C-alpha angles and dihedrals in degrees: 000000000000092000090050091052093048088056092059110094119221089241090057091053093047094046092050094046090048092049095045092042093054091046094048089058087052092048093054092052126120115292094243091060095064102066093031105041109019118019095035104143121100090214091064091055088054087067092039095054097042090047091051089048093050091047090051093049097254094122131237092322136125093203102027088247113067118050114225143180096192096134141069107268104223096056088048089059090054091049100049098073094038093052093045080082090065090084086070102038129350094217097047094074088049090056091048091046091051093056090042091057091044088059093049090046090054093045089052090050092050092048088053091048091052095044095049094041089053096052106021123021142303091246095054090044092057094046093046094047093047089047091054092044100049111018105127095220095049090047093048095045105034109027112018098058098068092232130128095274096098092060091040093055091045093050094050092048088048091052091049089048091050090049088050094052089045090051090058094051111037095074091051102044144017110266113227120228092246088064088060089050092051090050088050088054093050088049088051091054088055090048095051092046087065115359092213087068086076089101094056089046094052095046090050087065091056091050090054101041097046095046117145091034136089087239094078090065102037100041091056092048089044091056092058093042093052092051090047093045100052098039094046090048089058090048093050091051093049127009136260096266092049090044097053095046099040117009111032097094093044091048092055090046091053090046093056092050089048092053092057100044097039095048091051093046091047091053099048093043090056102250092136096053123113104290097217094053090085141012111296092235089062090057092049090049092052087051089053095052093043094052093041093055094039089049092055092047093047091050092047097047093048094046090051090048091052092048089053089056094247097103132059136230115309133171102238092207088066089076092064091047091048088054092054096043094047091046093054095044097043093048089049089053090053093049088051093048089047090054092048096048122091116257089214094062100075113151131147098227125188128309115257092255093047090047092051092047091051099041106032099091090050093045091048097047094048092040093051090047091055102034098041086065096040097041094034093059092043089052091048091051093048094046092048092045090050094049097042101036107017095245129079094212129040111290092222090066090050093050092050092053089050089052090052093052091060121098086227133009140177089231135065116304127235124252108307103174141041092253090055089044089058096043096251102109128106127276115002096002095056100100096172100072137158089021092054091060088078093055092050087054094047089045089070088067088057092069094102087053098042108020124188137087089241094052099073094113090052090051090049092051091048092050092044089047092052088048092052091046088053093050091046090050091054090050092049093052090048098035099148095050095042092053090046097050093042090059094046092051095047088243096157098051090042091049096046092044091050092050094049087044091057091048092051086070105027095045100041102061091255112174121199104029114173136214095245091063093083103074098129091051090054090053092046093051089046090057092043091051092043088056092049092052090045091053090047098048100032094092088051092054093067089075112072098214091049091048092054089046091054093049088050088052091050091049090048088051086052093051092048092048093048090047093052089047089050089055090053093048094046091052099041099042107040125182121225094000102103122059111245093231092052110123114257089232128006092223088061091055087050094050093046092049092050105039134056126252117272089019117148110228128192124219132173088230115359103157100134095032089051090053098047104031114105125225095354136089127231118207119200110233102186089064099235093121097020133097127282087241089059091049089055089050091052091051092049092047090244097114096112094057090039091057095038090056089054093055105265111148106161132049122194105195146110103278090208089060091052087056092061132073129310088034096040093196093289091137095050100088092053099049130102117177119221107160143005138216136169095351092313134100132226105224135181114235103222124214093228128034118256091224 
């Protein structure tokens, strides 16, 4: 215990106490402030109500009727014991949850501090951890909503920390197989914190197993390149609207086939051999042959699958475009790797076949140790989910991809431009915030260069491009350190996983993406900007006086940030301002006054209402936290009769929204309006249609 305490830096203690103290003030605020100023998203209350129902023996249901798996499992496990307290007081678990999230937030900031201090500098570590602890956007998006993002951010940071520790030990000692199993378990925790982190988790295994070879770098990058290449080839051949409606699923199928065939071809053609062991043009020639043959195989296999009736529509010319794009990008990655490699390390190495013969047993043993845990836990989850809920993946994700495949929808649309495809659009598809906020501000100074009120995106991309060139210039000047630090911080697996993560939404006709999805991207950019500030300040740290001055500035930045955060907390979470008997939400008072006790009420969202309303049941009608059976009924336009048979008698919704896709007016014949409030109608759900 004494050893553990001596390893805790004073800065870590102070930062933790400040964060917990500020959040404790928020946790003791007036009841009314919680649903109106802190936990304000419907999506969070889906977790809260399901967790409450599970703890009270009502199963994995939002409404006590329809079983659902529309959530990320690890966060639900956190919520269940907390929301068991809801039987005593509905606000009490929100207070406990706020402090639980504060603890996770502090732990993540400390992990970042230790990681960056270990590999960069103390100054940058202080600044980065303070930034993560008190940045308003990160707090509002990751920590204040009550969603799964706090544990997702912590899990990703924990995996990166484990990879960093592994990086320091594997060159010095033999790594036992149980270590790979443990790392596979940590990767599984990240995956279950948000299931879309499965790509990062899987790529982490590649980074571990192929250590000591160029493959660990290039295969991870090639995975991202192949997904970009195939999906963008189809987009270039069609357009975003047609792609989302018709080709998205077939493009992903073709991309998966391409990943398998291209990686095998690139390996056996020698595209993963040491780059300085032969003239660069020979490596590029091998890539050309590998990609040409694999492109023909991918096209042939997919066309055969389509002719057998197993595949879907696919523009065949996209295979040629995919070959060209992947050739350009993979050759560019080899040129970059050639530049990054040391000219002093010139060795012929083994041929691909000889390397495979000498290493396959080691790769297999270590790969099985890692992926049997990661894949085994994922398979167990999928089998359980399929047996218990009828769907092997969360129904919410399936519904949102269904929304995205529609020509029109009442809900958010899928990616509809190249900027959104690459995660650089506004709103939900802007994956670079809060870092891109600075470029939006700088872009205003670009008006003399690019005038026009409708050219704000162009000005932003110019500012962001200039920022990237500046960052790249710093890396070029400090190549050796940048390459070393990137490996220690797991920059490449995090980058590749983040790119594929973005494409898993933008290239799959996913409608309704949200800004809190991009946790790994926030961490990636935190490391990237930390590296930039390290390279800028490193020459100054050689002077003792300047080093202490910079530490003082970093601490001053921390004080100012904490003070600004305190002002927000004091304003948003007041004490003694709201009356204790004030309704948590005005709409709840209205519904309780205009419906009968024990009535089952349908809403197109309804998360917070479902949690707070008394003696009534709220059924979610958009399907995000409903059953897979209801999803099928909604697709078959039988949702009205499905819900009526399960006792739902009233709907509180905008009837105009119910006329649009994905509802397609299927409720209209069964509705009879009897009251209105806040732009929504209270409607009877009739047993028989009126027409």
